[in-house]
PASE-198333 format. One record per residue (C-alpha): residue in three letters; residue number from 1; x, y, z. Coordinates in pm, 1 decimal. Layout:
N
- ALA/NUM/X/Y/Z
...
END
This chain:
393
- MET/1/-11382.8/5768.5/10440.3
- PRO/2/-11080.4/6060.0/10487.3
- LYS/3/-10936.1/6135.5/10120.6
- LYS/4/-10654.7/5970.1/10129.7
- SER/5/-10302.5/6134.1/10197.1
- GLY/6/-9959.0/6063.1/10016.4
- LYS/7/-9829.9/5908.9/10339.7
- GLY/8/-9898.8/5641.8/10594.8
- LEU/9/-9896.0/5223.6/10568.5
- ALA/10/-10098.0/5217.6/10267.5
- ALA/11/-9831.4/5470.3/10123.6
- HIS/12/-9620.2/5286.3/10199.6
- LEU/13/-9700.8/4956.3/10097.9
- GLY/14/-9882.4/5045.1/9735.8
- SER/15/-10073.1/4794.4/9567.8
- THR/16/-9913.6/4523.5/9727.0
- LEU/17/-10115.7/4619.7/10045.6
- ALA/18/-10399.1/4692.8/9807.7
- LYS/19/-10427.8/4349.4/9668.7
- SER/20/-10397.4/4181.0/10015.3
- VAL/21/-10686.1/4358.0/10146.9
- GLN/22/-10882.0/4285.4/9850.9
- SER/23/-10808.5/3924.4/9880.3
- HIS/24/-10874.4/3851.9/10257.8
- LYS/25/-11167.4/4151.6/10362.9
- GLY/26/-11391.8/3883.3/10346.8
- ASP/27/-11229.6/3577.0/10480.3
- GLU/28/-11417.2/3424.4/10760.4
- THR/29/-11290.2/3503.9/11123.2
- ASN/30/-11058.7/3247.6/11274.3
- LEU/31/-11078.3/3269.4/11658.3
- GLY/32/-10770.3/3037.3/11677.0
- LEU/33/-10792.2/2677.0/11891.8
- VAL/34/-10839.4/2745.9/12200.4
- ASP/35/-10798.9/2410.8/12437.2
- LEU/36/-11088.8/2330.2/12640.1
- PRO/37/-11077.5/2314.0/13007.9
- PRO/38/-11056.8/1933.5/13220.0
- GLY/39/-11382.5/1881.9/13363.8
- ILE/40/-11610.9/1833.3/13087.5
- LYS/41/-11849.3/1488.8/13193.5
- ASN/42/-12105.7/1363.1/12897.7
- GLY/43/-12060.3/1690.7/12708.0
- ILE/44/-12274.3/1711.8/12363.4
- CYS/45/-12079.1/1799.8/11991.7
- GLN/46/-12128.5/1813.4/11674.5
- VAL/47/-11896.4/1674.2/11408.2
- THR/48/-11788.3/1996.0/11200.3
- ASP/49/-11486.3/1847.6/11001.3
- CYS/50/-11386.4/1473.2/10894.3
- ARG/51/-11083.3/1396.8/10687.2
- PHE/52/-10777.6/1205.7/10554.0
- SER/53/-10451.3/1506.4/10466.7
- GLN/54/-10100.6/1487.6/10382.4
- TYR/55/-9836.1/1620.9/10599.4
- LYS/56/-9633.2/1886.3/10434.0
- SER/57/-9338.1/1916.3/10599.9
- GLY/58/-9159.0/1668.9/10911.9
- PRO/59/-9027.9/1353.1/10957.2
- ASN/60/-9373.5/1239.4/10786.8
- GLU/61/-9392.5/1464.6/10484.4
- GLY/62/-9596.1/1350.9/10192.1
- GLU/63/-9778.7/1061.3/10471.1
- TYR/64/-10149.5/1075.4/10540.5
- PHE/65/-10287.8/1131.1/10878.3
- PHE/66/-10682.7/1126.3/11030.3
- LEU/67/-10844.0/1423.8/11148.0
- ALA/68/-11157.1/1510.5/11292.3
- ALA/69/-11324.9/1805.9/11472.4
- GLY/70/-11644.5/1883.9/11649.9
- THR/71/-11825.3/2169.6/11812.5
- VAL/72/-11912.4/2209.1/12158.7
- ILE/73/-12294.0/2169.1/12190.3
- THR/74/-12305.1/2133.4/12567.5
- PRO/75/-12236.7/2210.7/12822.8
- LYS/76/-12246.2/2581.1/12811.5
- SER/77/-12014.9/2640.8/13087.6
- VAL/78/-11764.2/2421.0/13304.0
- ALA/79/-11651.6/2479.5/13677.0
- THR/80/-11324.2/2499.4/13752.3
- GLU/81/-11027.5/2591.3/13997.8
- ASP/82/-10949.3/2948.0/13793.2
- GLY/83/-11362.5/2970.8/13824.5
- VAL/84/-11628.0/2922.6/13527.7
- ILE/85/-11569.3/2897.9/13161.7
- SER/86/-11759.2/2908.5/12832.8
- VAL/87/-11669.9/2600.6/12653.6
- GLN/88/-12020.3/2611.5/12411.9
- GLY/89/-11922.0/2686.6/12039.8
- LEU/90/-11542.6/2561.6/12137.1
- ARG/91/-11372.2/2298.0/11906.8
- THR/92/-11252.4/2022.5/11998.3
- GLN/93/-11021.6/1762.9/11731.4
- ILE/94/-10902.2/1396.4/11711.5
- MET/95/-10638.9/1314.6/11475.7
- ARG/96/-10430.9/1033.4/11416.5
- PRO/97/-10110.6/915.0/11190.9
- VAL/98/-10171.1/691.0/10877.8
- CYS/99/-9797.0/555.3/10867.2
- ASP/100/-9555.2/391.5/11109.5
- THR/101/-9439.2/625.0/11336.7
- LYS/102/-9176.7/614.9/11616.7
- ASN/103/-9186.5/788.5/11970.0
- GLN/104/-8900.7/942.9/12147.5
- ALA/105/-8829.6/623.0/12365.4
- GLY/106/-8814.4/428.6/11990.3
- LYS/107/-9158.5/234.5/12047.9
- VAL/108/-9303.1/178.6/11672.8
- THR/109/-9651.9/232.8/11610.6
- THR/110/-9778.1/91.0/11311.7
- THR/111/-9998.4/165.9/11034.3
- ASP/112/-10203.5/-117.5/11109.9
- GLU/113/-10263.0/-26.6/11479.3
- HIS/114/-10363.1/380.8/11338.2
- VAL/115/-10610.8/219.7/11111.5
- SER/116/-10740.0/27.9/11375.6
- TRP/117/-10784.5/289.8/11568.2
- ILE/118/-10960.3/546.0/11296.1
- LEU/119/-11191.5/248.9/11210.2
- ASN/120/-11297.7/221.5/11571.9
- GLU/121/-11389.1/614.2/11579.6
- PHE/122/-11594.3/538.5/11287.6
- ARG/123/-11812.9/281.4/11435.4
- LYS/124/-11804.4/513.1/11760.1
- LEU/125/-11974.6/810.9/11528.3
- GLY/126/-12226.1/515.2/11369.3
- VAL/127/-12062.1/364.4/11102.0
- ASP/128/-12045.7/38.2/10978.7
- THR/129/-11722.0/-114.6/10915.7
- SER/130/-11814.5/-457.1/10863.4
- GLU/131/-11746.5/-443.5/10484.5
- ILE/132/-11562.6/-173.4/10422.2
- GLU/133/-11276.2/-183.8/10181.9
- ASP/134/-10913.9/22.3/10193.6
- ASP/135/-11039.3/275.4/9913.5
- ASP/136/-11363.7/397.1/10115.4
- LEU/137/-11203.0/527.0/10380.8
- GLU/138/-11175.5/905.4/10266.0
- GLN/139/-11556.5/901.8/10151.5
- VAL/140/-11678.0/778.8/10458.8
- ALA/141/-11481.6/1104.5/10612.8
- ALA/142/-11643.0/1297.8/10396.3
- ASP/143/-11984.9/1173.5/10453.4
- LEU/144/-11949.0/1199.5/10880.4
- LYS/145/-11830.7/1556.7/10778.7
- GLU/146/-12158.1/1595.3/10550.6
- ALA/147/-12392.4/1434.9/10781.1
- LYS/148/-12273.1/1613.0/11088.3
- PRO/149/-12336.2/1362.1/11404.6
- TYR/150/-12362.5/1465.1/11716.4
- PHE/151/-12160.5/1245.4/11968.8
- ARG/152/-12038.7/1259.5/12335.4
- MET/153/-11720.0/1401.7/12494.3
- SER/154/-11497.4/1438.5/12790.0
- THR/155/-11210.4/1596.2/12876.8
- THR/156/-10951.1/1453.2/13150.8
- GLN/157/-10654.0/1612.7/13271.1
- GLY/158/-10306.0/1366.7/13239.1
- LYS/159/-10046.4/1405.1/13545.1
- PRO/160/-9766.5/1606.4/13518.4
- THR/161/-9442.0/1470.4/13322.3
- PRO/162/-9092.7/1569.7/13279.7
- GLN/163/-9184.8/1684.2/12889.4
- PHE/164/-9474.8/1856.6/12985.7
- PRO/165/-9459.4/2010.4/13363.6
- ASN/166/-9797.0/2171.7/13331.3
- PRO/167/-10067.5/1896.8/13322.9
- ARG/168/-10218.8/1851.0/12964.0
- THR/169/-10558.9/1766.2/12904.3
- TRP/170/-10713.9/1484.1/12659.8
- GLU/171/-11004.8/1510.3/12513.8
- ASN/172/-11224.2/1162.2/12446.4
- TRP/173/-11449.2/1080.2/12203.9
- HIS/174/-11683.5/886.3/12301.4
- GLY/175/-11913.0/828.3/12032.9
- SER/176/-12288.1/877.3/11892.0
- LYS/177/-12515.3/604.9/12083.1
- GLY/178/-12808.9/714.6/12211.3
- LEU/179/-12810.6/1047.1/11983.7
- GLU/180/-12925.2/978.8/11671.7
- ASP/181/-13241.1/1195.1/11734.2
- TYR/182/-13066.0/1445.4/11927.7
- ASP/183/-13180.5/1804.9/11888.4
- PRO/184/-13030.2/2072.6/12067.2
- GLU/185/-13295.8/2277.7/12053.2
- ASP/186/-13549.4/2064.9/12348.8
- ALA/187/-13180.0/1983.9/12477.3
- ASP/188/-13187.4/2148.9/12886.2
- GLU/189/-12883.6/2169.1/12991.0
- PRO/190/-12779.6/2333.9/13315.1
- GLU/191/-12553.7/2636.3/13300.8
- PHE/192/-12287.7/2707.6/13614.2
- THR/193/-12284.7/3108.2/13696.4
- GLU/194/-12016.1/3270.6/13870.2
- THR/195/-12215.6/3223.6/14188.4
- GLU/196/-12290.7/2877.8/14145.6
- GLU/197/-12108.3/2575.9/14255.6
- PRO/198/-12017.6/2240.4/14068.1
- THR/199/-12189.9/1994.5/14189.1
- THR/200/-12070.1/1630.6/14258.3
- VAL/201/-12226.2/1359.7/14014.0
- GLU/202/-12252.0/1008.4/14161.5
- VAL/203/-12165.7/747.4/13879.5
- GLU/204/-12484.5/448.6/13913.0
- ALA/205/-12441.6/119.2/13837.3
- SER/206/-12635.6/-24.5/13555.7
- GLU/207/-12654.1/-374.1/13448.4
- ASP/208/-12347.6/-434.9/13187.5
- ASN/209/-12388.4/-704.0/12966.2
- GLY/210/-12159.4/-631.3/12737.3
- ASP/211/-12350.9/-318.0/12632.2
- VAL/212/-12183.2/-47.9/12830.3
- ASP/213/-11963.2/197.1/12646.5
- GLU/214/-11614.4/89.3/12708.1
- ASN/215/-11485.1/434.1/12713.5
- ASP/216/-11728.1/500.8/12968.5
- LEU/217/-11454.7/419.1/13251.6
- ASP/218/-11641.1/563.5/13559.8
- ALA/219/-11951.3/374.5/13471.8
- LEU/220/-11771.0/73.9/13410.9
- ALA/221/-11602.6/116.0/13764.8
- ALA/222/-11919.0/166.3/13933.0
- ASN/223/-12038.3/-130.7/13801.9
- ALA/224/-11727.4/-359.1/13878.7
- GLN/225/-11779.5/-207.2/14237.3
- SER/226/-12109.8/-368.9/14275.7
- GLY/227/-12010.9/-705.6/14186.4
- ASN/228/-12062.5/-691.1/13732.3
- GLU/229/-11755.4/-934.1/13657.6
- VAL/230/-11840.7/-838.9/13296.8
- SER/231/-11728.9/-435.0/13362.8
- GLY/232/-11416.6/-567.4/13585.7
- ALA/233/-11319.7/-801.1/13294.7
- LYS/234/-11319.9/-480.9/13046.5
- LEU/235/-11131.9/-266.4/13331.0
- GLU/236/-10870.4/-561.7/13346.2
- ALA/237/-10829.3/-620.6/13013.2
- LEU/238/-10782.1/-233.0/12926.4
- ALA/239/-10529.6/-202.8/13202.6
- GLU/240/-10346.9/-524.8/13031.1
- GLU/241/-10333.1/-308.1/12734.3
- LEU/242/-10219.4/-16.1/12861.3
- LYS/243/-9922.5/-255.4/13026.9
- VAL/244/-10051.3/-117.6/13347.8
- ASN/245/-9874.9/-307.7/13628.3
- ASP/246/-10040.6/-645.1/13727.6
- ASP/247/-9983.1/-642.3/14082.5
- ALA/248/-10077.8/-292.1/14137.0
- VAL/249/-10421.0/-359.2/13986.8
- THR/250/-10454.0/-709.5/14146.6
- ALA/251/-10344.9/-484.5/14498.3
- ALA/252/-10614.3/-206.5/14466.2
- GLU/253/-10894.1/-220.7/14674.2
- THR/254/-11143.5/-17.9/14464.1
- TRP/255/-11220.7/-42.9/14096.0
- ALA/256/-11195.0/368.6/14072.3
- GLU/257/-10842.6/315.1/14163.6
- VAL/258/-10728.0/60.8/13874.7
- VAL/259/-10949.9/339.9/13636.1
- GLY/260/-10706.8/610.6/13783.9
- MET/261/-10432.5/403.4/13683.5
- ILE/262/-10558.1/344.0/13361.0
- ARG/263/-10598.0/701.4/13318.0
- GLU/264/-10214.8/778.4/13403.5
- ALA/265/-10116.0/508.5/13158.6
- GLN/266/-10345.6/655.5/12844.1
- SER/267/-10221.9/979.8/12946.1
- SER/268/-9853.8/882.2/12949.0
- GLU/269/-9909.8/703.1/12572.7
- LYS/270/-9988.4/996.4/12492.3
- ASP/271/-9724.6/1211.8/12635.7
- ASP/272/-9494.8/1016.9/12467.0
- SER/273/-9619.3/1030.2/12144.8
- PRO/274/-9438.4/1309.5/11924.0
- SER/275/-9688.6/1204.9/11631.0
- ASP/276/-9988.3/1352.4/11783.1
- LEU/277/-9750.9/1707.9/11803.1
- GLN/278/-9644.5/1663.1/11448.5
- ALA/279/-9997.7/1593.0/11348.5
- ILE/280/-10106.3/1922.3/11552.2
- ALA/281/-9837.7/2155.8/11397.5
- VAL/282/-9974.4/2061.9/11039.0
- ALA/283/-10271.5/2129.4/11147.6
- ALA/284/-10239.4/2423.5/11319.5
- ASP/285/-10027.2/2556.7/11015.9
- GLU/286/-10275.1/2481.1/10739.7
- GLU/287/-10554.1/2677.4/10987.2
- GLY/288/-10256.7/2979.3/11028.8
- LEU/289/-10311.2/2973.5/11388.7
- ASP/290/-10125.0/3264.8/11622.2
- ALA/291/-10129.4/3002.9/11942.1
- CYS/292/-10130.5/2653.2/11983.7
- GLY/293/-10158.1/2510.4/12365.2
- PRO/294/-10007.4/2161.3/12336.4
- ILE/295/-9710.5/2294.6/12122.8
- ASP/296/-9673.5/2629.6/12347.0
- GLU/297/-9656.3/2429.2/12698.5
- ALA/298/-9378.0/2200.8/12522.9
- CYS/299/-9196.3/2528.0/12421.2
- GLU/300/-9202.7/2661.4/12796.6
- PRO/301/-8940.6/2423.1/12950.2
- LEU/302/-8748.8/2426.4/12692.3
- GLY/303/-8728.0/2867.4/12691.8
- ILE/304/-8792.1/2814.8/12344.3
- ASP/305/-9026.1/3150.5/12171.4
- SER/306/-9261.1/3036.3/11901.9
- THR/307/-9292.7/3345.1/11760.8
- GLU/308/-8938.5/3340.5/11631.7
- TYR/309/-9042.7/3062.7/11367.4
- SER/310/-9242.2/3123.3/11024.4
- SER/311/-9415.9/2745.8/11121.0
- TRP/312/-9556.6/2496.4/11383.5
- VAL/313/-9329.5/2222.5/11262.1
- ASP/314/-9064.8/2452.5/11234.8
- VAL/315/-9148.8/2493.5/11605.1
- LEU/316/-9153.0/2110.3/11681.6
- ALA/317/-8814.3/2040.9/11544.7
- ALA/318/-8672.5/2316.8/11752.4
- ILE/319/-8853.2/2111.7/12071.0
- ALA/320/-8687.2/1794.3/11904.1
- GLU/321/-8347.2/1906.5/11828.3
- ALA/322/-8338.4/2150.6/12196.4
- THR/323/-8438.9/1827.7/12374.4
- GLU/324/-8177.9/1636.0/12251.5
- SER/325/-7956.7/1859.9/12268.6
- HIS/326/-8028.6/1893.0/12705.8
- VAL/327/-7991.6/1488.8/12700.8
- GLU/328/-7636.9/1498.1/12550.0
- GLU/329/-7581.0/1799.3/12768.1
- THR/330/-7683.3/1638.2/13085.9
- GLY/331/-7693.7/1267.2/13019.4
- GLY/332/-8074.8/1262.1/13051.2
- THR/333/-8269.2/1370.5/13333.2
- ASP/334/-8271.0/1413.6/13697.1
- GLU/335/-8507.9/1135.5/13736.0
- GLU/336/-8280.1/923.0/13454.5
- LYS/337/-7973.1/969.0/13678.8
- TRP/338/-8182.6/863.4/13990.3
- LYS/339/-8260.0/500.6/14085.3
- PRO/340/-8265.5/334.7/14420.6
- GLU/341/-8049.8/53.4/14560.1
- VAL/342/-8095.7/-274.2/14744.9
- GLU/343/-8159.7/-220.7/15095.5
- GLU/344/-8243.3/102.2/15100.2
- ILE/345/-8582.2/274.0/15280.8
- TYR/346/-8831.1/433.8/15161.8
- TYR/347/-9202.1/518.9/15156.5
- TYR/348/-9403.5/398.0/14979.3
- LYS/349/-9834.4/383.7/14936.7
- PRO/350/-9956.9/83.6/14739.9
- PRO/351/-10268.5/187.2/14543.4
- ARG/352/-10643.5/234.4/14770.9
- ALA/353/-10380.5/226.0/15086.0
- GLN/354/-10458.0/504.5/15305.4
- LYS/355/-10081.1/601.1/15374.0
- SER/356/-9765.5/519.7/15284.3
- HIS/357/-9515.0/270.2/15478.2
- GLU/358/-9179.7/197.4/15552.2
- CYS/359/-9050.3/-44.9/15298.7
- GLU/360/-8682.2/-187.4/15206.5
- VAL/361/-8549.4/-209.5/14866.7
- LYS/362/-8475.2/-576.5/14783.8
- THR/363/-8456.2/-604.6/14417.3
- VAL/364/-8371.0/-340.0/14107.2
- ASN/365/-8461.7/-361.3/13746.0
- GLN/366/-8302.1/-89.8/13588.2
- ALA/367/-8435.2/-153.8/13240.2
- ALA/368/-8815.0/-121.9/13352.2
- SER/369/-8723.6/126.9/13627.2
- THR/370/-8943.9/-49.2/13897.8
- VAL/371/-8823.7/-233.7/14233.1
- THR/372/-8981.3/-545.5/14478.9
- LEU/373/-9016.2/-369.6/14784.7
- GLU/374/-9062.9/-579.2/15153.5
- ARG/375/-9281.0/-332.7/15421.8
- LEU/376/-9109.2/-322.6/15742.0
- ASP/377/-9463.4/-369.9/15999.6
- ASP/378/-9513.2/-703.5/15803.5
- LYS/379/-9295.4/-833.0/15585.6
- LYS/380/-9547.9/-776.8/15279.4
- THR/381/-9402.8/-778.6/14971.8
- PHE/382/-9465.8/-513.2/14672.6
- ASN/383/-9354.8/-668.9/14278.9
- LYS/384/-9298.0/-444.7/13976.9
- VAL/385/-9298.7/-91.4/14190.7
- PRO/386/-9233.2/177.6/13958.1
- TRP/387/-8937.5/340.3/14132.6
- ASP/388/-9078.4/757.7/14083.0
- LYS/389/-9344.1/588.4/14351.0
- LEU/390/-9123.9/593.4/14602.3
- SER/391/-9052.0/884.6/14861.1
- GLY/392/-8823.0/1025.5/15125.9
- GLU/393/-9074.6/1045.1/15373.2
END
């Protein structure tokens, strides 16, 4: 190495820089959290982390949250609208608070509901929770981290919302069933190249006597469409749990349309939950990430520069403050200001219909943001229609 001069960075910082370099030169490389793209179907991952930790700041400071993470084994890459993206080796993670939480709409999710979700994730990863006790949870998480089970995962893209105008991608864990003896070295997985086009995979119906994974919505839809009542009942129960419009489900012509409504409701439920972002912010601070996709997306429409803040938790606080200020200044978004009126005419496309029809507004439920419509050509009535489904043409 060249001889050190009396000028430059080392001379300027002296022992402070020398101590930092010695302390960190052997650190593992942190590549940051890279968002997975939509379009992963039946991917296979391996658990790399599973634990309970405490929030270090924010409204839930001192409370616990659950975090599990894994690494994508297959597919090696995914074809998207932006080209072929390599995903093998990227991180997927799920998080959940272990305390009562409230979203921006005032909806409370109880500790009991969060714990129920966590235990279900344990079962999906092969844990028998039938005799589990409260003081076993942390050890179960530690055991899963050590066991490193393989599990299936998919990614789905939500719809744009006022809070997140850029469609968000959700990572869905589907459990380890069928992967108990999985060996990645024996797997023969296809890989897209720059010249190949993605193929469309038809989901075939299979017998469902209660054994089909309730999280595999496409398989349930295929089974239900072929006349399987068990799969249909599972989808109806999930739609009811997510408060999907009953009339819309009844009017649907295919079970694939019902699945679309369920996925939209799942995306909306996650979009409304600041507790998810809080957990992501805490994890990003713990890992020292320079970029955090979900929070950066929330910053964009508010004009917030995340680099101006010392932590992701502080960025999240700035987002909440800016959102509250916007509502106070404008009285809400344009969507909140507008509402249809009785006897007005709009176009509405019922689920599974091929085209939109002119309908007259008969009643307006402002609290629920829904309307009752009457189709002009045949006087058919549509109840509890969300008015954001109406259009002027």
